[in-house]
C-alpha positions, 0 to 999 in steps of 0.5 A, spaced: 619 557 091 613 551 092 614 546 097 613 541 093 611 539 086 607 533 082 610 528 077 605 525 073 606 519 067 601 515 063 600 508 065 596 502 063 598 503 056 601 497 055 599 489 054 596 486 060 603 482 061 608 487 060 607 491 067 614 491 069 616 498 066 609 501 069 612 498 076 618 502 075 615 508 073 610 508 079 616 508 084 618 515 081 612 519 080 606 521 084 600 521 080 598 516 075 594 517 069 591 511 068 588 509 061 581 507 061 580 503 055 579 509 050 586 509 047 589 503 051 588 499 057 584 493 059 580 491 066 587 487 067 591 493 066 587 498 070 586 494 076 593 492 076 596 500 076 590 502 081 593 496 086 600 499 085 598 506 086 595 504 092 601 501 095 605 507 093 601 512 095 600 515 088 594 519 086 590 515 080 587 519 075 583 518 069 586 518 062 580 519 058 581 519 050 577 519 044 575 512 043 581 510 038 585 504 040 587 503 032 590 511 033 592 510 040 588 516 041 592 521 037 587 523 032 582 528 033 575 525 031 569 528 029 565 526 035 558 529 037 559 533 044 553 528 047 557 522 045 564 525 047 561 526 054 558 519 054 565 516 052 568 520 058 563 518 063 564 511 061 571 511 061 571 515 068 566 510 071 570 503 069 576 506 072 572 508 078 570 501 079 577 498 079 580 503 083 575 502 088 577 494 088 584 496 089 582 500 095 583 507 092 579 513 088 580 516 082 582 523 084 583 527 077 582 527 070 587 528 064 585 528 057 590 524 053 593 525 046 588 529 041 583 530 046 588 533 050 589 538 045 582 539 042 579 540 049 585 545 051 583 549 044 576 548 043 570 550 048 565 545 045 570 539 046 572 542 053 564 543 055 563 535 053 569 533 057 566 537 063 559 534 061 562 527 062 565 529 069 558 531 071 555 525 068 560 521 072 557 524 079 564 526 081 567 533 082 574 531 079 579 536 078 582 536 071 589 536 069 591 541 063 594 546 059 594 553 063 590 558 060 586 553 055 579 552 054 578 546 058 581 550 064 576 555 063 570 550 062 572 547 069 572 553 072 565 555 070 563 548 072 566 550 079 571 545 078 579 546 079 584 546 073 591 544 075 596 546 070 601 542 067 608 542 064 612 537 060 618 534 062 620 530 056 616 534 050 619 540 046 615 547 046 614 551 040 615 559 040 607 560 041 607 556 048 604 549 044 608 543 044 612 541 038 608 536 033 611 529 035 613 528 027 617 534 028 624 535 030 625 537 037 618 534 039 621 529 044 627 530 050 630 524 051 636 526 055 635 526 062 640 531 063 637 536 059 630 534 062 633 536 069 636 542 066 629 544 064 626 542 071 631 547 075 630 552 070 622 552 071 623 552 078 628 558 078 625 562 073 618 560 071 619 558 064 622 553 059 626 554 053 622 553 046 626 549 040 627 556 037 631 558 043 625 563 046 624 563 053 616 561 054 613 562 061 610 556 064 606 555 070 606 548 073 602 544 078 605 537 075 610 535 071 608 530 065 613 524 063 610 520 057 611 512 059 612 511 051 618 516 051 625 513 050 628 512 056 622 514 060 624 511 067 631 515 067 627 521 065 622 521 070 628 519 075 632 525 073 626 530 074 625 527 081 632 528 082 632 535 080 626 537 084 629 534 090 636 537 089 632 544 090 629 541 096 622 540 093 617 534 095 614 530 090 607 530 092 600 529 088 597 535 086 590 532 087 588 530 095 584 524 097 578 528 097 578 531 090 574 526 086 568 526 092 561 524 089 557 530 088 
C-alpha cells in the first residue's frame, strides 16, 4: 500500500466572479489542474486559483486543451502538430506567469477533454503536446492515462509520466472511459466513489460498467469540478484514503517544473 496519494481537480473553469466552488475544492485536493485559456479560464481565474493553491500548499498544473472555448475543449479538432505545440506552449507560458505572480510554480501538465484522449491514443498528438512542453523550456511531468501514447512520448523525451485514475467517471470494459453522453458516464454518489477508492487501493482495480474488474494504476485520483456534487465526491475520496492511513499529497514535487 502506498504511503500517500494525490487528488486532482480541474479548476478555474468558471466565470471570474464565481470562485467559491473552486475555493471549497482546493481545501480538499492536493493538485489543481488550472484552465489556461484554451477551453476556459482567464487572467483573473488563473491568478486567483494559483494564489489559493499557494496558500494551501496545493500543486499547480497546466490544464492545456485544444483552443475551443465554444466546445469547452471536448471536441477533437484537426490541428497541425506544429500549431498544437504552439498552443500548448502559449497556455503553459501564460499560467507560469500567473503562478510566479502568486508565489508558486507550475509543476506538471495535464491535457483536458478531447486533447487528453487524443494524446493518450495518438502518437502524433502526443508528440505535439511534448513539443509544446519543450518549447516552454520546462521539464514538466505529464498526468495521463497509464500505458498510452502520451506516457510513451514523455518517457522518450526524458519526462516523467504519472498515472491517473478517475474517481467520478465510469470505466468501460476495455479500460477506457464511458463517453459522457452514455449511461454510467458519471459517478455522483459519494459512497460509490468511496467504495471505488478503497477497492483501488486494496486490489488495484475498479469495476467497469459491465461489472468487469479493470486493472488500474494510479499516482493521482481525478475529480471533475463540473460533476454534480463534486465537493462531496472529493471529500468522500479523501476520507476513504485517510481511513486507510494514506496521506493526500501532491504527486509532483516543487522542482518538477524546473527550467532546462
